[in-house]
C-alpha positions in Angstrom: 45.4 133.3 114.8 42.1 131.7 114.2 41.9 130.2 117.6 41.9 133.9 118.9 39.4 134.8 116.3 36.4 132.6 117.3 35.4 134.5 120.5 35.4 137.5 118.9 33.9 136.2 115.6 30.7 134.8 117.7 30.6 138.1 119.6 30.8 140.2 116.4 28.1 138.2 114.8 25.7 138.1 117.8 26.0 141.6 118.3 26.1 142.6 114.9 23.1 140.7 114.0 21.3 142.3 117.0 22.2 145.7 116.2 21.3 145.1 112.6 18.0 143.7 113.2 17.2 146.5 115.3 18.1 149.0 112.4 16.3 147.0 110.0 13.2 147.1 112.1 13.8 150.8 112.4 14.1 151.4 108.7 11.1 149.2 108.0 9.0 150.8 110.2 9.8 154.2 108.8 9.3 152.9 105.4 5.9 151.6 105.9 4.6 154.5 107.6 5.4 156.6 104.9 8.2 158.5 106.5 11.3 157.6 104.3 12.5 161.1 104.5 13.2 160.5 108.4 15.8 157.4 107.4 18.6 160.2 107.9 17.6 160.5 111.4 18.0 156.8 112.1 21.2 156.9 110.4 22.5 159.5 112.4 21.7 157.9 115.5 23.6 154.6 114.4 26.7 156.4 113.5 26.4 158.3 117.0 26.3 155.1 118.4 29.2 153.6 116.5 31.3 156.5 117.2 30.5 156.0 120.6 31.8 152.5 120.7 35.1 153.4 119.2 35.7 156.0 121.5 35.0 153.7 124.4 37.6 151.5 122.9 40.2 154.0 122.8 39.6 155.0 126.3 39.9 151.6 127.4 43.1 151.3 125.5 45.1 154.2 126.1 44.0 154.1 130.1 45.5 150.8 130.4 48.6 151.8 128.6 49.3 154.7 130.8 49.2 152.4 133.9 52.0 150.5 135.5 52.4 146.7 134.7 50.6 145.6 138.1 48.1 148.3 137.6 47.4 147.3 134.0 46.8 143.4 135.3 44.1 144.8 138.0 42.6 147.2 135.4 42.3 144.6 132.6 41.1 141.9 135.1 38.5 144.1 136.6 37.0 144.9 132.9 37.0 141.2 132.0 34.7 140.7 135.1 32.6 143.4 134.0 32.2 142.0 130.5 31.4 138.7 131.5 28.5 140.5 133.5 27.4 142.3 130.2 27.7 139.3 128.3 25.6 137.4 130.8 23.0 139.7 131.0 23.0 139.9 127.0 22.5 136.2 126.5 19.7 136.1 128.8 18.0 139.0 127.7 18.1 138.1 123.7 16.9 134.3 124.5 14.0 136.0 126.7 13.4 138.6 123.9 14.0 137.3 120.5 10.3 136.5 119.8 9.3 140.1 120.6 12.1 142.8 120.6 10.9 143.5 116.7 7.5 144.4 118.2 8.9 146.5 121.2 11.3 148.5 118.5 8.4 149.4 116.2 6.5 150.6 119.1 9.2 152.9 120.3 9.7 154.0 116.8 6.2 154.9 115.9 6.0 157.0 119.0 9.3 158.7 118.1 7.8 159.8 115.0 5.4 162.1 116.6 8.1 163.8 118.7 10.1 165.3 116.2 13.6 164.4 114.8 16.1 164.7 117.8 13.7 161.6 119.4 13.9 159.6 116.6 17.7 160.0 116.6 18.1 159.2 120.4 15.5 156.2 119.7 18.1 154.9 117.4 21.3 155.8 119.0 20.2 154.1 122.4 18.8 150.9 120.5 22.3 150.4 118.8 24.6 151.9 121.7 23.9 149.2 124.2 25.2 146.6 121.5 28.1 149.0 120.5 29.4 149.3 124.1 29.0 145.6 124.8 30.8 144.7 121.9 33.7 147.3 122.6 34.3 146.0 126.0 34.2 142.2 125.4 36.4 142.5 122.3 38.9 144.7 124.3 39.0 142.1 126.9 39.4 139.3 124.5 42.0 141.2 122.4 44.1 141.7 125.6 44.2 138.3 126.4 45.2 137.4 123.0 48.3 139.6 123.5 49.6 140.7 119.8 47.8 138.5 117.9 45.3 139.9 115.2 42.8 137.4 115.9 40.3 139.3 117.8 39.8 142.1 115.4 40.0 139.8 112.3 37.3 137.4 114.1 35.1 140.5 114.9 35.2 141.9 111.6 34.1 138.8 110.0 31.4 138.3 112.0 30.1 141.8 111.6 30.3 141.4 108.0 28.4 138.2 108.0 25.9 139.9 110.4 25.2 142.7 108.0 24.6 140.1 105.2 22.1 138.3 107.3 20.5 141.2 108.0 20.2 142.6 104.5 18.9 139.1 103.6 16.2 138.8 106.4 15.3 142.5 105.5 14.5 141.9 101.9 13.1 138.7 102.8 15.7 136.3 100.9 16.5 134.6 104.4 14.5 133.0 107.0 16.2 132.7 110.2 14.6 131.1 113.5 16.1 133.9 115.7 15.1 132.0 119.0 17.1 129.0 118.0 20.2 130.9 116.7 20.3 133.0 120.0 20.1 130.0 122.2 22.9 128.1 120.5 25.0 131.0 120.2 24.3 132.0 123.8 25.2 128.6 124.9 28.7 128.6 123.3 29.1 132.2 124.7 28.4 131.1 128.3 31.3 128.8 127.7 33.7 131.6 126.2 32.5 133.8 129.1 33.5 131.2 131.9 36.9 131.5 130.2 37.1 135.2 130.2 36.2 135.1 133.8 38.8 133.0 134.9 41.5 135.0 132.8 40.0 138.1 134.6 40.6 136.9 138.0 44.1 135.7 137.3 45.0 139.3 136.2 43.5 140.3 139.5 45.8 137.9 141.4 48.8 139.1 139.2 47.9 142.7 140.2 47.5 141.7 143.8 43.9 142.6 144.0 43.0 138.9 145.0 45.0 136.3 147.0 46.4 132.5 145.8 48.4 133.8 142.8 50.8 131.0 143.4 48.1 128.3 144.6 47.9 126.2 141.6 45.1 123.5 140.9 46.5 122.7 137.4 49.9 122.7 136.2 50.6 121.2 133.1 53.4 123.5 132.0 55.8 120.8 132.0 53.9 118.1 130.1 51.8 120.0 127.8 53.3 122.0 124.7 51.8 125.5 125.1 52.7 126.4 121.5 50.9 123.1 120.0 48.0 123.9 117.8 45.6 122.3 120.2 47.0 124.1 123.0 46.5 127.5 121.5 42.9 126.4 120.1 41.8 125.6 123.7 43.7 128.7 125.1 42.2 131.1 122.3 38.7 129.7 122.3 38.2 129.0 125.9 40.9 130.9 127.7 42.1 127.5 129.5 45.6 127.6 130.1 48.1 124.7 131.0 48.7 126.4 134.4 45.6 127.7 136.5 44.9 128.6 140.1 42.2 127.2 142.2 40.5 130.5 142.2 40.2 130.4 138.1 39.0 126.8 138.2 36.5 127.2 140.9 35.1 130.4 139.1 35.2 128.5 135.8 33.5 125.7 137.3 31.2 127.6 139.2 30.1 130.1 136.6 29.5 127.2 133.9 27.7 125.0 136.1 25.3 128.0 137.5 24.8 130.0 134.3 24.6 127.1 131.7 21.8 125.3 134.0 19.7 128.6 134.3 20.4 129.6 130.7 19.3 125.8 129.2 16.4 125.8 131.8 15.0 129.0 130.4 15.4 128.1 126.7 12.8 125.5 127.6 10.0 127.6 129.0 7.0 128.3 127.0 6.9 130.9 124.4 6.3 134.5 125.3 3.0 135.9 124.5 3.1 138.5 121.1 4.0 141.9 121.6 1.1 144.5 121.6 0.3 146.0 118.3 1.9 149.4 117.8 -0.5 152.0 117.8 -0.9 154.2 114.4 0.7 157.4 114.6 1.0 160.0 111.7 4.5 161.2 111.1 5.3 164.5 112.0 4.6 166.9 109.3 6.7 169.8 107.8 5.8 172.0 110.8 7.6 169.6 113.0 10.9 170.7 111.3 10.4 174.4 110.6 13.6 175.6 111.2 16.1 173.7 109.0 19.7 173.0 110.0 22.5 171.9 107.7 21.8 168.3 106.7 25.7 167.6 107.8 25.4 169.6 111.1 23.8 166.8 113.4 25.8 163.8 111.9 29.4 165.6 112.4 28.3 166.5 115.8 27.3 163.2 116.9 30.7 161.7 115.8 32.6 164.5 117.0 31.4 164.7 120.5 32.2 161.0 121.5 35.4 161.5 120.0 36.2 164.6 122.0 35.1 163.4 125.3 37.1 160.3 124.8 40.2 162.3 124.0 39.6 164.5 127.2 39.3 161.3 129.2 42.3 159.7 128.0 44.1 163.0 128.5 42.9 163.3 132.4 43.4 159.6 132.7 47.0 159.6 131.4 47.8 163.0 132.2 51.4 163.4 133.7 52.0 163.7 137.6 52.9 167.1 138.4 56.3 168.0 137.8 56.8 165.1 135.6 59.8 165.4 132.9 59.4 164.0 129.6 62.7 162.2 128.8 63.8 161.1 125.2 64.9 157.5 124.7 66.9 156.5 121.6 70.5 156.3 120.4 70.9 159.9 119.2 68.3 161.7 121.9 69.3 159.6 125.2 68.3 162.0 128.0 67.0 165.0 126.1 64.9 167.0 128.1 66.2 165.5 131.4 67.2 168.5 134.0 68.0 167.9 137.7 64.8 167.1 139.5 64.2 168.1 143.0 64.4 165.6 145.9 62.0 163.1 146.7 59.7 160.6 144.9 59.7 161.7 141.3 58.0 160.4 137.8 59.8 160.5 134.7 57.8 160.0 131.1 60.2 158.0 129.2 59.5 158.6 125.5 61.1 156.6 122.9 61.8 158.8 119.8 64.0 156.2 118.1 63.1 153.3 115.7 64.2 150.6 118.0 62.8 149.2 121.0 64.8 149.9 124.2 65.5 149.5 127.7 66.4 152.8 129.8 67.9 153.0 133.0 68.3 155.9 135.6 71.6 155.2 136.9 74.7 156.8 138.7 77.1 157.2 136.1 80.0 156.7 138.5 79.2 153.5 140.0 76.7 152.2 137.4 74.1 151.6 140.2 70.5 151.6 138.8 67.7 153.7 140.5 64.9 152.7 138.4 64.4 150.9 134.8 61.7 150.3 131.9 62.0 147.5 129.8 60.4 146.9 126.1 59.7 150.7 125.3 58.7 150.4 121.6 59.2 153.4 119.3 56.6 156.0 119.5 55.3 154.9 123.0 55.7 156.8 126.4 55.8 155.3 130.0 56.4 156.4 133.5 59.2 155.5 135.3 59.1 156.6 139.1 62.3 156.7 141.5 63.2 158.3 144.8 65.8 161.3 144.2 68.4 162.1 146.8 71.6 164.2 146.7 73.9 162.8 143.8 74.5 162.4 140.4 72.2 161.1 137.9 72.4 160.0 134.3 70.3 158.0 131.9 71.4 155.0 129.9 69.4 154.1 126.6 69.9 150.3 125.6 68.2 149.7 121.9 67.4 145.9 121.1 70.1 146.1 118.5 73.1 148.6 118.5 75.1 150.2 121.3 74.0 151.5 124.5 74.2 155.5 125.3 74.6 157.2 128.3 73.1 160.9 128.7 74.9 163.7 130.2 74.9 163.5 134.0 73.4 166.3 136.3 73.6 166.7 139.8 71.0 166.8 142.5 71.8 169.0 145.6 69.9 168.7 149.1 67.7 166.0 150.1 68.5 164.1 153.2 68.1 160.1 153.3 69.1 157.4 151.0 67.8 155.5 148.0 68.0 152.0 147.1 70.1 151.1 144.1 71.0 148.2 142.3 74.5 147.8 141.1 74.0 146.1 137.3 75.5 142.5 137.0 77.3 141.6 134.0 77.9 138.0 132.5 81.7 138.4 133.4 80.4 138.8 137.3 78.3 135.7 137.0 81.5 133.9 135.6 82.8 132.6 139.0 79.3 131.6 140.4 78.6 129.6 137.4 81.9 127.8 137.5 81.5 126.6 140.9 77.8 125.5 140.5 78.8 123.5 137.2 81.4 121.9 139.2 78.6 121.0 141.7 76.5 119.6 139.0 79.1 117.7 137.4 79.9 116.0 140.6 76.3 115.0 141.1 76.1 113.7 137.8 78.8 111.4 138.6 77.1 110.0 141.5 73.8 109.9 139.5 75.4 107.9 137.0 76.8 105.4 139.6 73.3 105.4 141.4 71.3 104.4 138.3 73.7 101.5 137.4 73.2 100.4 140.9 69.4 100.8 140.6 69.5 98.9 137.1 71.5 96.1 138.9 69.0 95.7 141.7 65.9 95.3 139.2 67.9 93.1 136.8 68.4 90.7 139.7 65.1 91.0 141.4 65.9 92.9 144.3 62.9 95.1 144.1 63.0 96.0 147.8 66.7 97.2 147.6 65.7 98.9 144.2 63.3 101.1 146.0 65.8 102.4 148.5 68.4 102.9 145.7 65.5 104.7 143.5 65.1 107.4 146.4 68.8 107.8 146.8 69.4 108.7 142.7 66.1 110.8 142.5 67.2 112.8 145.3 70.6 113.4 143.7 68.9 114.4 140.5 66.4 116.7 142.5 69.1 118.6 144.2 70.5 119.8 140.6 67.1 121.9 139.7 69.1 125.0 138.7 70.4 123.1 135.7 67.1 121.5 134.4 67.1 124.0 131.6 70.9 123.2 130.4 70.0 119.4 130.2 67.6 119.8 127.3 65.8 116.7 126.1 67.7 114.6 128.9 65.5 116.1 131.5 62.3 114.9 129.9 64.0 111.4 129.4 65.3 111.2 133.3 62.2 112.8 135.2 59.5 113.2 132.8 55.9 112.8 134.1 53.3 110.8 132.3 50.7 114.2 132.0 49.7 114.9 128.5 51.1 111.7 127.0 48.4 109.4 125.1 48.9 106.5 127.1 49.6 108.0 130.5 51.6 105.8 132.6 51.4 103.0 130.3 52.9 105.1 127.3 55.8 103.7 125.5 57.4 107.2 125.8 56.9 107.4 129.7 60.5 106.7 130.8 62.7 107.7 133.7 62.7 107.8 137.1 58.8 108.3 137.3 58.3 105.5 135.1 60.4 103.1 137.4 58.8 104.7 140.4 55.1 103.6 139.2 56.4 100.0 138.5 58.1 99.6 141.9 55.2 100.7 143.8 52.2 99.0 141.9 53.5 95.5 141.9 55.6 95.7 138.3 57.7 92.3 137.8 61.3 92.8 137.5 61.3 91.5 134.1 59.1 94.4 133.1 61.1 97.1 134.8 64.4 96.0 133.7 64.4 97.9 130.2 63.2 101.1 131.9 65.9 101.0 134.5 68.7 100.2 131.8 67.3 103.1 129.8 67.5 105.2 132.8 71.1 104.5 133.5 71.9 104.9 129.9 70.5 108.4 129.8 72.2 109.3 133.1 75.7 108.3 131.6 74.8 110.0 128.5 74.2 113.1 130.4 77.1 113.1 132.4 79.3 113.0 129.3 77.0 115.8 127.6 77.1 118.1 130.2 80.4 119.7 129.9 79.8 120.7 126.4 76.2 121.9 126.8 75.5 125.9 127.1 74.9 126.7 130.5 73.5 130.5 130.3 74.8 132.4 133.4 71.5 134.4 133.4 69.7 131.0 134.8 71.4 130.8 137.8 69.6 133.8 139.4 66.2 132.8 138.0 66.4 129.2 139.2 67.0 130.4 143.0 63.3 131.0 142.9 62.0 128.8 140.3 63.3 125.8 141.8 61.0 126.0 144.9 58.1 127.2 143.0 58.0 124.1 141.1 58.4 122.4 144.5 55.2 124.0 146.0 53.3 123.1 142.6 54.4 119.7 142.4 55.9 117.9 145.2 53.8 119.7 147.8 50.3 119.0 146.1 51.4 115.5 145.5 50.9 115.8 141.8 54.3 114.4 140.9 53.9 111.2 143.1 53.6 107.9 141.1 53.3 105.9 144.2 56.3 105.9 146.5 54.8 108.8 148.8 58.4 110.4 148.9 57.3 113.7 147.7 58.7 115.4 150.8 62.0 113.7 150.3 62.0 115.3 146.8 61.3 118.7 148.2 64.2 118.1 150.8 66.6 117.6 147.8 65.1 120.6 146.2 65.7 122.6 149.1 69.2 121.3 149.3 69.8 122.4 145.9 68.4 125.9 146.4 71.0 126.2 149.3 73.8 125.4 147.2 72.7 127.9 144.7 72.6 130.5 147.1 76.0 129.5 148.4 77.6 130.3 144.9 75.5 133.5 144.5 76.2 134.8 148.0 79.2 137.4 147.4 76.7 138.8 144.7 73.7 139.1 146.8 75.6 140.4 149.9 76.9 143.3 148.2 73.6 144.2 146.5 71.0 143.1 149.3 72.7 142.9 152.7 69.5 142.0 154.7 68.1 139.5 152.1 70.1 136.4 152.9 70.0 136.6 156.7 66.1 136.5 156.2 66.1 133.7 153.8 68.3 131.6 156.0 66.0 131.9 158.6 63.1 130.8 156.0 65.1 128.0 154.7 65.9 126.5 158.2 62.0 126.8 159.1 61.1 124.9 156.2 64.3 122.2 156.8 62.8 121.7 160.2 59.2 121.0 158.9 60.5 118.5 156.3 62.8 116.9 158.9 59.6 116.3 161.1 58.2 114.1 158.0 61.5 112.1 158.0 61.4 108.7 159.9 64.7 106.9 159.4 64.7 105.6 155.7 60.9 106.7 155.3 59.0 109.9 154.5 55.4 110.9 155.5 53.4 111.1 152.1 52.1 114.6 151.7 48.4 113.3 151.7 49.0 111.9 155.2 50.2 115.2 156.6 47.7 116.7 159.2 46.0 119.8 158.0 48.0 122.0 160.2 51.4 120.8 159.3 50.4 120.8 155.6 49.4 124.5 156.1 52.5 125.3 158.1 54.7 123.9 155.2 53.0 125.3 152.4 53.0 128.8 154.2 56.6 128.5 155.2 57.6 127.5 151.4 55.5 130.4 150.1 57.3 133.0 152.5 60.6 131.4 151.3 59.4 132.1 147.8 58.4 135.7 148.6 61.6 136.6 150.0 63.6 134.9 147.1 61.6 136.6 144.5 63.9 139.9 144.3 66.9 137.5 143.4 66.2 137.6 139.7 65.8 141.4 139.6 68.9 142.0 141.7 71.0 139.8 139.6 70.0 140.5 135.9 72.4 140.9 133.4 72.0 144.4 132.3 73.7 145.3 128.7 75.9 148.0 129.0 77.6 148.5 125.8 
């Protein structure tokens, strides 16, 4: 939690101190002007500013909640970029104005004293309101990045409390702080944090489909860095740096940090600003200025109520239901309540969880079980939209709580409406039994071959036949690379057999670096046979151990449709970028084996896919043939062209063809997702 709390703590401290200093100057100016009776007007303006900031946060939260998942990513990403702009302007403004802003505030307050109570309220409202809006926007973006963690709110609360204490000490002259140094130091840290928020926001825009390059990774340490380790969560929480980042994220992070930090530090070294002009003396308004008395509570209540009412109206308008939308209950007892036969066409249903458990809900054909639309992870008391195209037929709702039995609502009959609508016939674990059995037989055969091949490799190394060992290494590694759909089942064996040195303290020289890539590094970097004997024997032993353990390992049938897409996604990230290479230059040979493994996986899934999406596999087959042709052009007898030696045109074609194949494979996990039916 504390790693998520630090950025918000810093924002709360800085913004709280800025707003607190403004209030302190306002109060001190009134007290020294003999206008202590006007203090309630200052506090009214401050209260209005706080109310506005809270209302703004509510609008952001509830507006985002009413959007679809993709739209939420785009909305959050856009606001993250805006927040970075605000924070950047804030740190530069405060660095420039730290020496003079108290004089400027005193001048404004002195002028407002002669213009009545309303102007004094407006002055304090505007002075504090800007800080409040900046705080609300930045806290919203950091809280969204932290997910369900309470760290951001905790950090902001601690920062605001500390800022209030510092302001009280400064006002009472108990403390003395060099504000210029304080705002320069915290500003530099905020620039680093803002760079991470910018990268996070751009990633959201990529996932929301607004920006391209969502699958073009510059950094992918997901396989070697433990995302749950304390150091990973610390870096991610404070700097918004993740193990996997796209080229756009990295370029934006580095570019923003280089440009903004340089300008900020260069500006911090400029000469001090001249002192602020002395405020003119103005006598406070006398009793005549407020001849018509209002109740003391009227203005404070109004300034709190108005922003709240406006925020409520914005939320209501932003999240208002589409015309004709039905609100349908989701729970074990009320499933489908409120559902009546809709008119044919594109319809939106407001799914409201009236129960006590998080649930999934499906719009389905009760006769065939085909699913027309679904909402997953609907929390108790929340509402989300489900959009579906309705034609003539029978429809019902199936509510599936996280614990307990699934419930199907009464069916309704829709008449009229031509055309057809796409429905997905649900898949059960039993439907995947035959494909899983066939694929396990394929893996078992591959592991038997792998055990033999790694023993041969070990014998080559032990006998000093390193030239032969290089050829046998490639044969064995391609065998293992063709078993990609089972990697999740192999447990620790996968890291032992095919782990990379990324993240290891000693890199390629670390004692825990083992398996194919360890031997690859030695074979292609001139290591002696005696130095490679132990790693080769260890690889052979691990391959034999995996062959023996595999029949008893738990192979989740739900992994099959997931891996249909993920195998080549890893190929695009590691092999086609050259990141996995340890000197052999055989990345394309591995990619060819990955493609063969994907083809085998699609073979066992073909009956299920053909009945659910008849046009998908013919398209995918064309894509696979295109990628295979490009890989074959890089295969010359017993050698393969290294990725970094491909010409720019060929490399772009290979990346593009693989990306298109990935896009066409992307529906497979949803089509074959195991859905709870009882």
